[in-house]
NUFI-297858 format. One record per residue (C-alpha): residue number from 1; residue in one letter; chain; x, y, z. Coordinates in nm, 3 decimals. Each point is the difference from the previous one (the first is absolute). Layout:
BEGIN
@num->NUM; residu->a; chaine->A; east->X; north->Y; up->Z;
...
//
This chain:
BEGIN
@num->1; residu->m; chaine->A; east->-2.349; north->0.751; up->-1.212;
@num->2; residu->t; chaine->A; east->0.308; north->-0.097; up->0.197;
@num->3; residu->v; chaine->A; east->0.001; north->0.121; up->0.359;
@num->4; residu->p; chaine->A; east->0.290; north->0.226; up->0.107;
@num->5; residu->p; chaine->A; east->0.279; north->-0.183; up->0.179;
@num->6; residu->p; chaine->A; east->-0.024; north->-0.064; up->0.371;
@num->7; residu->p; chaine->A; east->0.204; north->0.240; up->0.216;
@num->8; residu->d; chaine->A; east->0.258; north->-0.272; up->0.077;
@num->9; residu->r; chaine->A; east->0.117; north->0.017; up->-0.366;
@num->10; residu->l; chaine->A; east->0.103; north->0.361; up->0.051;
@num->11; residu->h; chaine->A; east->0.367; north->0.058; up->0.062;
@num->12; residu->a; chaine->A; east->0.072; north->0.069; up->0.367;
@num->13; residu->s; chaine->A; east->0.220; north->0.303; up->-0.064;
@num->14; residu->p; chaine->A; east->-0.172; north->0.327; up->-0.091;
@num->15; residu->l; chaine->A; east->0.318; north->0.109; up->-0.182;
@num->16; residu->m; chaine->A; east->0.000; north->-0.318; up->-0.209;
@num->17; residu->r; chaine->A; east->-0.372; north->0.044; up->-0.074;
@num->18; residu->g; chaine->A; east->0.083; north->0.347; up->-0.132;
@num->19; residu->v; chaine->A; east->0.280; north->-0.139; up->-0.217;
@num->20; residu->l; chaine->A; east->-0.229; north->-0.276; up->-0.131;
@num->21; residu->w; chaine->A; east->-0.277; north->0.250; up->-0.071;
@num->22; residu->f; chaine->A; east->0.243; north->0.222; up->-0.193;
@num->23; residu->c; chaine->A; east->0.131; north->-0.299; up->-0.198;
@num->24; residu->g; chaine->A; east->-0.358; north->-0.104; up->-0.073;
@num->25; residu->v; chaine->A; east->-0.084; north->0.345; up->-0.134;
@num->26; residu->v; chaine->A; east->0.313; north->0.003; up->-0.220;
@num->27; residu->a; chaine->A; east->-0.082; north->-0.348; up->-0.133;
@num->28; residu->l; chaine->A; east->-0.360; north->0.101; up->-0.068;
@num->29; residu->v; chaine->A; east->0.111; north->0.314; up->-0.188;
@num->30; residu->l; chaine->A; east->0.239; north->-0.211; up->-0.210;
@num->31; residu->g; chaine->A; east->-0.283; north->-0.247; up->-0.065;
@num->32; residu->a; chaine->A; east->-0.229; north->0.283; up->-0.108;
@num->33; residu->i; chaine->A; east->0.266; north->0.131; up->-0.237;
@num->34; residu->g; chaine->A; east->0.036; north->-0.355; up->-0.132;
@num->35; residu->v; chaine->A; east->-0.366; north->0.001; up->-0.106;
@num->36; residu->v; chaine->A; east->0.077; north->0.258; up->-0.269;
@num->37; residu->l; chaine->A; east->0.375; north->-0.052; up->-0.058;
@num->38; residu->p; chaine->A; east->0.084; north->-0.317; up->-0.190;
@num->39; residu->g; chaine->A; east->0.291; north->-0.189; up->0.148;
@num->40; residu->l; chaine->A; east->-0.061; north->0.105; up->0.358;
@num->41; residu->p; chaine->A; east->-0.191; north->-0.287; up->0.157;
@num->42; residu->t; chaine->A; east->-0.310; north->0.075; up->0.202;
@num->43; residu->t; chaine->A; east->-0.070; north->-0.333; up->0.169;
@num->44; residu->p; chaine->A; east->0.318; north->-0.040; up->0.209;
@num->45; residu->f; chaine->A; east->-0.020; north->0.357; up->0.126;
@num->46; residu->v; chaine->A; east->-0.365; north->-0.039; up->0.102;
@num->47; residu->l; chaine->A; east->0.083; north->-0.326; up->0.180;
@num->48; residu->v; chaine->A; east->0.291; north->0.168; up->0.180;
@num->49; residu->a; chaine->A; east->-0.226; north->0.291; up->0.098;
@num->50; residu->g; chaine->A; east->-0.257; north->-0.246; up->0.137;
@num->51; residu->a; chaine->A; east->0.267; north->-0.184; up->0.198;
@num->52; residu->c; chaine->A; east->0.130; north->0.326; up->0.145;
@num->53; residu->f; chaine->A; east->-0.345; north->0.132; up->0.088;
@num->54; residu->v; chaine->A; east->-0.111; north->-0.323; up->0.165;
@num->55; residu->r; chaine->A; east->0.285; north->0.043; up->0.252;
@num->56; residu->a; chaine->A; east->-0.020; north->0.381; up->0.025;
@num->57; residu->s; chaine->A; east->-0.359; north->0.121; up->-0.024;
@num->58; residu->p; chaine->A; east->-0.327; north->-0.194; up->-0.004;
@num->59; residu->r; chaine->A; east->-0.170; north->0.313; up->-0.135;
@num->60; residu->a; chaine->A; east->0.238; north->0.032; up->-0.298;
@num->61; residu->h; chaine->A; east->-0.024; north->-0.373; up->-0.066;
@num->62; residu->a; chaine->A; east->-0.380; north->0.011; up->0.005;
@num->63; residu->w; chaine->A; east->0.004; north->0.300; up->-0.235;
@num->64; residu->l; chaine->A; east->0.226; north->-0.187; up->-0.241;
@num->65; residu->l; chaine->A; east->-0.230; north->-0.305; up->0.009;
@num->66; residu->r; chaine->A; east->-0.299; north->0.223; up->-0.082;
@num->67; residu->n; chaine->A; east->0.185; north->0.182; up->-0.279;
@num->68; residu->r; chaine->A; east->-0.171; north->-0.049; up->-0.335;
@num->69; residu->t; chaine->A; east->0.326; north->-0.039; up->-0.193;
@num->70; residu->f; chaine->A; east->0.227; north->-0.191; up->0.236;
@num->71; residu->g; chaine->A; east->-0.244; north->-0.164; up->0.241;
@num->72; residu->p; chaine->A; east->-0.106; north->-0.298; up->-0.213;
@num->73; residu->l; chaine->A; east->0.360; north->-0.101; up->-0.069;
@num->74; residu->l; chaine->A; east->0.101; north->0.030; up->0.365;
@num->75; residu->r; chaine->A; east->-0.312; north->-0.182; up->0.126;
@num->76; residu->r; chaine->A; east->0.066; north->-0.282; up->-0.246;
@num->77; residu->w; chaine->A; east->0.359; north->-0.023; up->0.122;
@num->78; residu->e; chaine->A; east->-0.095; north->0.001; up->0.368;
@num->79; residu->e; chaine->A; east->-0.274; north->-0.259; up->-0.048;
@num->80; residu->d; chaine->A; east->0.160; north->-0.238; up->-0.252;
@num->81; residu->h; chaine->A; east->0.370; north->0.099; up->-0.031;
@num->82; residu->c; chaine->A; east->-0.027; north->0.003; up->-0.379;
@num->83; residu->i; chaine->A; east->0.013; north->0.243; up->-0.291;
@num->84; residu->p; chaine->A; east->-0.274; north->-0.005; up->-0.266;
@num->85; residu->r; chaine->A; east->0.105; north->-0.136; up->-0.339;
@num->86; residu->r; chaine->A; east->-0.080; north->0.323; up->-0.186;
@num->87; residu->v; chaine->A; east->0.213; north->0.203; up->0.244;
@num->88; residu->k; chaine->A; east->0.290; north->-0.240; up->-0.052;
@num->89; residu->r; chaine->A; east->-0.038; north->0.014; up->-0.378;
@num->90; residu->f; chaine->A; east->-0.015; north->0.377; up->-0.004;
@num->91; residu->g; chaine->A; east->0.297; north->0.033; up->0.236;
@num->92; residu->l; chaine->A; east->0.217; north->-0.242; up->-0.193;
@num->93; residu->s; chaine->A; east->-0.094; north->0.163; up->-0.331;
@num->94; residu->a; chaine->A; east->0.077; north->0.347; up->0.134;
@num->95; residu->m; chaine->A; east->0.336; north->-0.121; up->0.133;
@num->96; residu->a; chaine->A; east->0.088; north->-0.157; up->-0.335;
@num->97; residu->l; chaine->A; east->-0.101; north->0.311; up->-0.195;
@num->98; residu->t; chaine->A; east->0.184; north->0.236; up->0.231;
@num->99; residu->a; chaine->A; east->0.308; north->-0.224; up->0.006;
@num->100; residu->s; chaine->A; east->0.003; north->-0.015; up->-0.379;
@num->101; residu->f; chaine->A; east->-0.013; north->0.378; up->-0.026;
@num->102; residu->s; chaine->A; east->0.264; north->0.038; up->0.272;
@num->103; residu->l; chaine->A; east->0.236; north->-0.246; up->-0.167;
@num->104; residu->w; chaine->A; east->-0.037; north->0.188; up->-0.329;
@num->105; residu->y; chaine->A; east->0.042; north->0.340; up->0.166;
@num->106; residu->l; chaine->A; east->0.305; north->-0.116; up->0.197;
@num->107; residu->s; chaine->A; east->0.176; north->-0.154; up->-0.299;
@num->108; residu->g; chaine->A; east->0.374; north->0.043; up->0.035;
@num->109; residu->q; chaine->A; east->-0.019; north->-0.011; up->0.380;
@num->110; residu->p; chaine->A; east->0.023; north->-0.371; up->0.075;
@num->111; residu->w; chaine->A; east->0.023; north->0.036; up->0.378;
@num->112; residu->l; chaine->A; east->-0.329; north->0.192; up->0.009;
@num->113; residu->q; chaine->A; east->-0.157; north->-0.252; up->-0.237;
@num->114; residu->a; chaine->A; east->0.114; north->-0.277; up->0.235;
@num->115; residu->l; chaine->A; east->-0.169; north->0.180; up->0.291;
@num->116; residu->v; chaine->A; east->-0.324; north->0.023; up->-0.199;
@num->117; residu->v; chaine->A; east->0.015; north->-0.371; up->-0.088;
@num->118; residu->a; chaine->A; east->0.077; north->-0.092; up->0.363;
@num->119; residu->g; chaine->A; east->-0.295; north->0.208; up->0.121;
@num->120; residu->v; chaine->A; east->-0.239; north->-0.148; up->-0.253;
@num->121; residu->v; chaine->A; east->0.113; north->-0.356; up->0.070;
@num->122; residu->s; chaine->A; east->-0.035; north->0.045; up->0.377;
@num->123; residu->g; chaine->A; east->-0.338; north->0.172; up->-0.038;
@num->124; residu->t; chaine->A; east->-0.125; north->-0.271; up->-0.234;
@num->125; residu->v; chaine->A; east->0.112; north->-0.275; up->0.236;
@num->126; residu->m; chaine->A; east->-0.172; north->0.171; up->0.293;
@num->127; residu->v; chaine->A; east->-0.327; north->0.045; up->-0.190;
@num->128; residu->l; chaine->A; east->0.001; north->-0.357; up->-0.130;
@num->129; residu->r; chaine->A; east->0.071; north->-0.145; up->0.345;
@num->130; residu->v; chaine->A; east->-0.318; north->0.151; up->0.146;
@num->131; residu->r; chaine->A; east->-0.306; north->-0.220; up->-0.036;
@num->132; residu->t; chaine->A; east->-0.242; north->0.100; up->-0.275;
@num->133; residu->c; chaine->A; east->-0.370; north->0.039; up->0.069;
@num->134; residu->g; chaine->A; east->-0.299; north->0.085; up->-0.213;
//
């Protein structure tokens, strides 16, 4: 398993470490909700949580790496900087399905539909730009 970050990766300011820890917890909660709620992505939130925890709390970062649900994804990212093919496929499919429903639901509100399309396009570009592994 990946070793927790060395102390020099921690942010120097205790206040900033607290802010980063809080942001990491919020991102992790959103990622956990994304596991069961289609359309809310899990992967980016888990990666953000990992990035926050690595600078805020070695203990929280180590816990996240050991987590049965999120640990494998985060370890893979930290070791190889890639997203597994099945995770990409699932994420892109969930985005497409959710966007389709949203576009139908928001019919007659073109500015909201444009926001949905912009979000899906930017999310798709971000997912496709990350290297695929496995």
